[in-house]
C-alpha positions as CSV (number, residue, x, y, z in Angstrom):
1,X,-0.3,32.6,-2.5
2,X,-3.5,33.2,-0.6
3,X,-4.0,31.2,2.6
4,X,-7.5,30.1,3.4
5,X,-7.8,28.6,6.9
6,X,-10.6,26.1,7.4
7,X,-11.2,24.6,10.9
8,X,-14.0,22.0,10.7
9,X,-15.1,19.2,13.0
10,X,-16.9,16.5,10.9
11,X,-16.9,13.0,12.3
12,X,-14.1,14.0,14.7
13,X,-12.0,15.4,11.8
14,X,-10.0,18.7,11.5
15,X,-8.4,20.1,8.4
16,X,-6.3,23.0,7.1
17,X,-6.3,23.8,3.4
18,X,-4.3,26.3,1.3
19,X,-6.4,27.3,-1.8
20,X,-5.2,28.7,-5.1
21,X,-6.8,29.9,-8.3
22,X,-7.0,27.0,-10.9
23,X,-5.2,27.5,-14.2
24,X,-4.1,25.0,-16.9
25,X,-0.7,24.1,-18.4
26,X,0.0,22.0,-21.4
27,X,2.5,19.3,-22.5
28,X,4.4,21.9,-24.6
29,X,5.4,23.6,-21.3
30,X,8.0,20.9,-20.6
31,X,11.4,19.8,-21.8
32,X,13.4,16.6,-20.9
33,X,16.9,16.6,-19.4
34,X,18.9,13.4,-19.7
35,X,20.8,13.0,-16.5
36,X,24.1,11.5,-17.6
37,X,26.2,10.0,-20.4
38,X,25.4,6.5,-21.9
39,X,21.7,6.7,-21.4
40,X,19.9,4.5,-24.0
41,X,17.5,5.9,-26.5
42,X,15.1,3.3,-27.9
43,X,12.6,3.0,-30.7
44,X,9.7,2.6,-28.3
45,X,8.7,2.9,-24.6
46,X,10.6,0.0,-23.1
47,X,13.8,-2.1,-23.0
48,X,12.3,-4.6,-25.5
49,X,12.5,-2.0,-28.2
50,X,15.5,-1.5,-30.5
51,X,18.4,0.6,-29.3
52,X,18.8,3.8,-31.4
53,X,21.6,5.5,-29.6
54,X,23.2,6.7,-26.4
55,X,23.6,10.1,-24.8
56,X,27.0,11.6,-24.8
57,X,26.3,13.4,-21.5
58,X,23.6,15.4,-19.7
59,X,21.5,17.1,-22.4
60,X,18.2,18.9,-22.8
61,X,15.7,17.7,-25.4
62,X,12.3,18.5,-26.7
63,X,9.5,16.6,-25.0
64,X,7.0,14.9,-27.4
65,X,5.0,12.7,-25.0
66,X,5.1,9.9,-22.4
67,X,4.0,6.3,-22.1
68,X,4.4,3.4,-19.6
69,X,6.2,0.2,-20.4
70,X,5.2,-3.3,-19.3
71,X,6.4,-2.8,-15.7
72,X,4.8,0.7,-15.4
73,X,8.1,2.7,-15.8
74,X,7.3,5.9,-17.6
75,X,9.2,6.6,-20.8
76,X,9.6,10.0,-22.6
77,X,9.5,10.5,-26.3
78,X,12.1,13.1,-27.1
79,X,13.7,14.9,-30.1
80,X,17.0,16.7,-30.4
81,X,17.8,19.8,-32.4
82,X,18.8,17.7,-35.4
83,X,15.5,15.9,-35.6
84,X,16.6,12.6,-34.0
85,X,13.7,11.1,-32.0
86,X,13.7,8.2,-29.5
87,X,12.4,7.1,-26.1
88,X,14.2,7.4,-22.8
89,X,13.4,5.9,-19.4
90,X,12.3,8.3,-16.6
91,X,14.8,6.4,-14.4
92,X,17.5,8.3,-16.3
93,X,15.8,11.5,-17.4
94,X,13.7,14.2,-15.8
95,X,10.8,16.3,-17.1
96,X,11.0,20.0,-16.3
97,X,8.9,23.1,-16.9
98,X,10.3,25.5,-19.4
99,X,11.4,28.8,-17.8
100,X,8.5,30.8,-19.2
101,X,5.9,28.2,-18.3
102,X,7.0,27.4,-14.7
103,X,4.4,28.5,-12.1
104,X,5.6,31.1,-9.7
105,X,5.6,29.6,-6.2
106,X,6.0,31.9,-3.2
107,X,7.1,30.9,0.3
108,X,4.0,30.6,2.6
109,X,3.9,32.5,5.8
110,X,1.8,31.2,8.7
111,X,1.6,32.1,12.3
112,X,-0.2,29.9,14.9
113,X,-3.4,31.2,16.5
114,X,-2.2,29.7,19.8
115,X,-4.0,26.4,19.7
116,X,-1.9,23.2,19.7
117,X,-3.5,22.1,16.5
118,X,-2.5,25.4,14.9
119,X,1.0,25.1,16.4
120,X,1.4,21.8,14.6
121,X,0.3,23.4,11.4
122,X,2.8,26.2,11.8
123,X,5.5,23.6,12.2
124,X,4.3,21.7,9.1
125,X,4.3,25.0,7.1
126,X,7.8,25.9,8.2
127,X,9.1,22.4,7.6
128,X,7.5,22.3,4.1
129,X,9.0,25.7,3.2
130,X,12.5,24.6,4.5
131,X,12.3,21.4,2.5
132,X,11.1,23.2,-0.7
133,X,8.1,20.9,-0.9
134,X,5.4,21.1,-3.5
135,X,2.7,19.3,-1.5
136,X,2.2,17.8,2.0
137,X,-0.6,15.7,3.5
138,X,-0.6,14.7,7.1
139,X,-3.0,12.7,9.2
140,X,-3.0,11.6,12.8
141,X,-5.4,9.3,14.7
142,X,-5.4,9.6,18.5
143,X,-5.7,6.2,20.0
144,X,-7.5,7.3,23.2
145,X,-10.6,8.5,21.4
146,X,-10.1,7.6,17.7
147,X,-10.1,11.3,16.8
148,X,-8.8,12.0,13.4
149,X,-6.7,15.2,12.6
150,X,-5.8,16.3,9.1
151,X,-3.3,19.0,7.9
152,X,-2.7,19.8,4.2
153,X,-0.2,22.2,2.6
154,X,0.7,23.2,-0.9
155,X,-0.2,21.7,-4.3
156,X,-1.4,18.5,-5.7
157,X,-0.7,20.1,-9.1
158,X,1.9,22.8,-9.0
159,X,0.5,26.3,-9.2
160,X,-3.0,24.9,-10.1
161,X,-4.6,22.6,-7.5
162,X,-4.2,22.5,-3.7
163,X,-3.6,19.3,-1.7
164,X,-6.8,18.2,0.0
165,X,-7.3,15.6,2.7
166,X,-8.7,13.2,0.1
167,X,-5.9,13.8,-2.5
168,X,-4.5,10.4,-3.6
169,X,-0.7,9.9,-3.7
170,X,1.4,6.9,-4.9
171,X,3.0,6.1,-1.5
172,X,5.9,4.0,-2.7
173,X,7.3,1.3,-0.3
174,X,4.6,1.8,2.2
175,X,2.9,-0.5,-0.3
176,X,4.8,-3.4,1.4
177,X,2.8,-3.0,4.6
178,X,-0.4,-3.7,2.6
179,X,1.2,-6.7,0.9
180,X,2.3,-8.0,4.3
181,X,-1.2,-7.7,5.7
182,X,-2.6,-9.6,2.7
183,X,0.0,-12.3,3.2
184,X,-0.9,-12.6,6.9
185,X,-4.6,-12.8,6.0
186,X,-3.9,-15.6,3.5
187,X,-2.1,-17.6,6.3
188,X,-5.2,-17.1,8.5
189,X,-7.3,-18.5,5.7
190,X,-5.0,-21.5,5.2
191,X,-4.0,-20.5,1.7
192,X,-0.3,-20.3,2.5
193,X,2.2,-21.0,5.2
194,X,4.5,-18.0,5.5
195,X,7.4,-20.0,6.9
196,X,7.5,-22.8,4.3
197,X,9.3,-22.9,0.9
198,X,7.5,-21.2,-1.9
199,X,8.6,-23.9,-4.5
200,X,5.2,-25.5,-4.9
201,X,3.6,-22.3,-6.0
202,X,6.2,-21.9,-8.8
203,X,6.1,-25.6,-9.8
204,X,9.8,-26.2,-9.5
205,X,12.5,-26.8,-6.9
206,X,14.2,-23.5,-6.4
207,X,18.0,-23.3,-5.7
208,X,17.4,-21.9,-2.2
209,X,14.8,-22.7,0.5
210,X,13.2,-19.2,0.5
211,X,9.9,-18.5,2.2
212,X,7.5,-15.6,2.2
213,X,8.7,-14.7,5.7
214,X,12.3,-14.3,4.5
215,X,11.2,-12.5,1.4
216,X,9.1,-9.9,3.3
217,X,11.9,-9.4,5.9
218,X,14.5,-8.9,3.2
219,X,16.7,-11.8,4.3
220,X,16.0,-14.4,1.6
221,X,19.5,-14.2,0.2
222,X,18.0,-13.3,-3.2
223,X,20.1,-10.7,-5.0
224,X,18.6,-7.4,-6.0
225,X,17.7,-8.2,-9.7
226,X,15.6,-6.4,-12.3
227,X,11.9,-7.1,-12.0
228,X,10.6,-8.8,-15.1
229,X,7.1,-8.1,-16.5
230,X,5.7,-11.6,-16.3
231,X,5.7,-14.8,-14.2
232,X,8.0,-16.6,-16.7
233,X,10.6,-13.9,-16.5
234,X,10.5,-13.9,-12.7
235,X,10.8,-17.6,-12.5
236,X,13.8,-17.5,-14.9
237,X,15.5,-15.2,-12.4
238,X,14.6,-17.3,-9.4
239,X,16.3,-20.3,-11.1
240,X,19.6,-18.5,-11.7
241,X,22.4,-20.1,-9.7
242,X,24.1,-16.7,-9.4
243,X,20.9,-15.1,-8.2
244,X,21.6,-15.7,-4.5
245,X,24.2,-14.6,-2.0
246,X,26.1,-17.1,0.2
247,X,24.7,-15.9,3.6
248,X,22.5,-17.9,5.8
249,X,18.8,-17.4,4.9
250,X,16.9,-15.6,7.6
251,X,20.0,-14.2,9.4
252,X,20.8,-10.6,10.1
253,X,23.9,-11.0,7.9
254,X,21.7,-11.8,4.9
255,X,19.5,-8.6,5.3
256,X,19.4,-6.2,2.4
257,X,16.5,-4.1,1.4
258,X,15.3,-5.8,-1.8
259,X,12.5,-4.7,-4.1
260,X,13.0,-7.8,-6.3
261,X,12.5,-10.1,-3.3
262,X,9.3,-8.1,-2.4
263,X,8.1,-8.5,-6.0
264,X,8.6,-12.2,-5.8
265,X,6.6,-12.3,-2.6
266,X,3.7,-10.5,-4.2
267,X,3.8,-12.8,-7.3
268,X,3.9,-15.8,-5.0
269,X,0.7,-14.6,-3.2
270,X,-1.0,-14.3,-6.6
271,X,0.0,-17.9,-7.6
272,X,-1.1,-19.2,-4.2
273,X,-4.5,-17.5,-4.2
274,X,-5.2,-17.9,-8.0
275,X,-6.2,-14.3,-8.3
276,X,-4.6,-10.8,-8.6
277,X,-3.3,-9.5,-5.3
278,X,-5.2,-6.3,-6.1
279,X,-8.5,-8.1,-6.1
280,X,-7.6,-9.9,-2.9
281,X,-6.6,-6.7,-1.2
282,X,-9.8,-4.9,-2.3
283,X,-11.9,-7.7,-0.8
284,X,-9.9,-8.4,2.4
285,X,-8.4,-5.1,3.3
286,X,-9.4,-1.9,1.4
287,X,-13.1,-2.5,1.4
288,X,-13.3,-3.6,5.0
289,X,-11.4,-0.4,5.9
290,X,-13.8,1.7,3.8
291,X,-11.0,3.3,1.7
292,X,-10.6,4.2,-2.0
293,X,-7.2,2.7,-2.3
294,X,-5.4,0.5,-4.9
295,X,-2.1,-0.8,-5.9
296,X,-2.9,0.7,-9.3
297,X,-3.6,4.4,-9.5
298,X,-5.9,3.9,-12.5
299,X,-8.2,1.8,-10.3
300,X,-8.9,4.7,-7.9
301,X,-12.7,5.4,-8.1
302,X,-12.4,9.2,-7.9
303,X,-9.6,9.9,-10.3
304,X,-10.0,13.7,-9.9
305,X,-8.3,13.2,-6.6
306,X,-5.0,11.8,-8.1
307,X,-2.0,14.0,-7.4
308,X,0.7,15.0,-9.9
309,X,4.1,13.9,-8.5
310,X,7.2,16.1,-8.4
311,X,10.9,15.2,-7.7
312,X,13.1,16.9,-5.2
313,X,14.3,19.4,-7.8
314,X,10.6,19.9,-8.9
315,X,11.1,17.8,-12.1
316,X,7.7,16.4,-13.1
317,X,7.6,12.7,-12.3
318,X,4.0,11.6,-13.1
319,X,1.0,13.7,-14.0
320,X,-2.5,12.9,-12.6
321,X,-3.6,12.1,-16.1
322,X,-0.7,9.6,-16.6
323,X,-1.5,7.9,-13.3
324,X,-4.9,6.9,-14.6
325,X,-3.2,4.6,-17.1
326,X,-1.6,2.5,-14.4
327,X,-3.9,-0.5,-14.3
328,X,-3.3,-4.3,-13.9
329,X,-3.1,-6.4,-17.1
330,X,-5.1,-9.2,-15.5
331,X,-2.4,-11.9,-15.7
332,X,-1.3,-13.5,-12.5
333,X,2.4,-12.8,-11.7
334,X,2.6,-10.0,-14.3
335,X,2.1,-7.0,-12.0
336,X,4.6,-7.6,-9.3
337,X,6.3,-4.3,-9.7
338,X,3.2,-2.4,-8.7
339,X,2.8,-4.2,-5.4
340,X,6.2,-3.0,-4.1
341,X,5.5,0.7,-4.7
342,X,2.3,1.4,-6.5
343,X,-0.1,1.7,-3.6
344,X,-2.2,4.8,-4.1
345,X,-4.3,6.5,-1.5
346,X,-4.5,9.4,0.9
347,X,-2.7,9.8,4.2
348,X,-6.1,9.2,5.9
349,X,-6.4,5.9,4.0
350,X,-3.0,4.7,5.1
351,X,-3.7,5.9,8.7
352,X,-6.7,3.7,8.8
353,X,-4.6,0.7,7.8
354,X,-2.0,1.4,10.5
355,X,-4.7,2.1,13.1
356,X,-6.2,-1.3,12.4
357,X,-2.7,-2.8,13.2
358,X,-2.4,-0.7,16.3
359,X,-5.7,-2.1,17.5
360,X,-5.1,-5.8,17.2
361,X,-6.5,-6.1,13.7
362,X,-9.8,-4.4,14.3
363,X,-11.1,-1.2,12.6
364,X,-14.4,0.1,13.9
365,X,-16.6,-3.0,14.3
366,X,-14.7,-5.0,11.7
367,X,-12.0,-7.6,12.7
368,X,-9.8,-7.6,9.6
369,X,-6.9,-9.6,11.2
370,X,-6.9,-11.9,14.2
371,X,-4.9,-10.4,17.2
372,X,-2.4,-13.2,17.0
373,X,-1.8,-12.4,13.3
374,X,-0.9,-8.8,14.2
375,X,1.5,-10.2,16.8
376,X,3.1,-12.2,14.1
377,X,3.5,-9.1,11.9
378,X,5.1,-7.3,14.8
379,X,7.7,-10.0,15.4
380,X,11.1,-8.3,15.6
381,X,13.5,-10.6,13.8
382,X,16.9,-8.8,14.1
383,X,18.6,-5.4,14.1
384,X,19.3,-4.0,10.7
385,X,20.9,-0.8,9.5
386,X,20.2,1.4,6.5
387,X,21.1,5.0,5.6
388,X,22.9,5.4,9.0
389,X,19.9,4.4,11.1
390,X,19.2,1.2,13.1
391,X,15.9,-0.6,13.5
392,X,14.4,-4.0,14.2
393,X,13.1,-5.7,11.0
394,X,9.6,-7.1,11.2
395,X,7.4,-8.8,8.6
396,X,6.5,-6.0,6.1
397,X,7.6,-3.0,8.3
398,X,10.1,-2.0,11.0
399,X,10.3,-1.1,14.7
400,X,12.2,1.8,16.0
401,X,12.8,2.1,19.8
402,X,12.5,5.5,21.4
403,X,11.6,7.1,18.0
404,X,10.1,10.6,17.7
405,X,8.7,11.2,21.2
406,X,7.5,7.6,21.8
407,X,9.0,4.5,23.5
408,X,8.8,2.9,20.1
409,X,6.9,2.8,16.8
410,X,6.2,0.3,14.0
411,X,6.7,2.1,10.7
412,X,7.6,2.1,7.0
413,X,9.0,4.8,4.7
414,X,8.5,5.4,1.1
415,X,10.5,7.0,-1.7
416,X,9.5,6.8,-5.4
417,X,8.3,9.2,-8.2
418,X,9.2,12.1,-6.0
419,X,7.0,11.1,-3.0
420,X,8.7,10.7,0.3
421,X,6.5,9.4,3.1
422,X,6.4,7.9,6.6
423,X,3.6,5.9,8.2
424,X,3.8,4.7,11.8
425,X,1.9,3.7,14.9
426,X,2.7,3.5,18.6
427,X,1.6,0.1,19.9
428,X,1.3,1.5,23.5
429,X,-0.9,4.6,22.9
430,X,-2.4,3.4,19.6
431,X,-1.6,6.8,18.1
432,X,-1.0,6.8,14.4
433,X,0.8,9.4,12.2
434,X,1.1,9.4,8.4
435,X,3.1,12.1,6.4
436,X,3.1,12.1,2.6
437,X,5.1,14.7,0.7
438,X,6.0,15.4,-2.9
439,X,8.8,17.6,-4.3
440,X,10.5,17.8,-0.9
441,X,14.2,17.5,0.1
442,X,15.4,13.9,0.6
443,X,17.7,14.9,3.5
444,X,17.7,12.2,6.2
445,X,17.9,12.3,10.0
446,X,20.0,10.1,12.3
447,X,17.5,7.3,12.1
448,X,17.9,7.2,8.3
449,X,14.4,8.6,7.8
450,X,13.5,11.6,5.7
451,X,13.9,14.8,7.8
452,X,10.7,16.5,6.8
453,X,8.6,13.4,7.5
454,X,10.4,12.6,10.8
455,X,10.2,16.1,12.1
456,X,6.4,16.4,11.5
457,X,5.9,12.9,13.0
458,X,7.7,13.8,16.2
459,X,5.9,17.1,16.5
460,X,2.5,15.3,16.3
461,X,3.4,12.4,18.6
462,X,4.6,14.8,21.3
463,X,1.6,17.1,21.1
464,X,-1.4,14.9,20.0
465,X,-2.8,14.4,23.5
466,X,-2.9,18.2,23.9
467,X,-4.9,19.0,20.8
């Protein structure tokens, strides 16, 4: 792979890019591997379709196409050697390149030119090679002078197109920070009270006195249920007597990371505002930040920037073309799944959002949130533990003391469709670091955070004032 080094200063920005010669590959270059026994094959792309059979074990099948279901889960149409056809969920199957079609990817060698900026890039290069990543995008904003630094590595389409600083990735659970900001803004506007029961928005008396605060802090006592594709299905689950644990609402004992609870929070915000949360976020967050970002990848204005996403074993999770079909259906409460993990943007877009939080709700000359609202978001409720790491749970993100060369950072991680990511800011220095990767190892560090993201984050926090 040829390395082209670009060192530019435009509006206080720096960037490194690795270029490659474009070439195309087709759908016939793939096959599907079902990952285990008893995986369902259905007559169409979704669980509402008739069951046609089950896998007897891990098996490779011919790939015939892909389509999203009602909750934006990708399903593959497959055929076996006997001519049997059916649809299988990407949750239980993986799409791979055929051996003769897989692009040849060489390890990239890079040696620093002696500058601190280049030293950081050498670290990113070596970490990306070690983690067997496909693509990496990194952005830092230095709080002291608002200077923005970009580093990019590898591919946004394997063997075809390089990652650029404007490449758009689906950033998984970092989406929850954007939802939390929208919730806090609605409280500012008097649309909701985050600490009161959500019953009135659903039109019924729910079995437990859950609030948006407890939903967003993962301590509502709701069980981790399947996310239904519409408001009626979600309400049915909310009314289940067995849908709740016996712990005290809002307590550390009731904490459990819960995508279903986060989806209920997003649907509640739509019911409260009377509009899609996507529309609200565009008006109150993304447009004021000046970013091309969306909870639905198909709503990105410049779709040529969408990345293809790869799993840890380089199985193909979602193509850039497929991502264009992820759009809202226009019905309030029917898109909740996208709000917990569908946020699509670049590392620079996410960094601007976190920089706004680091600066008491202000980005540039625009006051997006009141300073007291940011203080509310930063409230540290209790200590929680996940994947071997401890942190303080906040509203929509977390706080880690003495993390990665700082006295403490507010952060969120993401893991979905092959992307692993880490976004954070240091409230003392106002420094921000965002790392987005695809196809990288999911190995974690002692804080329970993905090693490749954590290592790059620490490298930048410790050196950013020397660049």
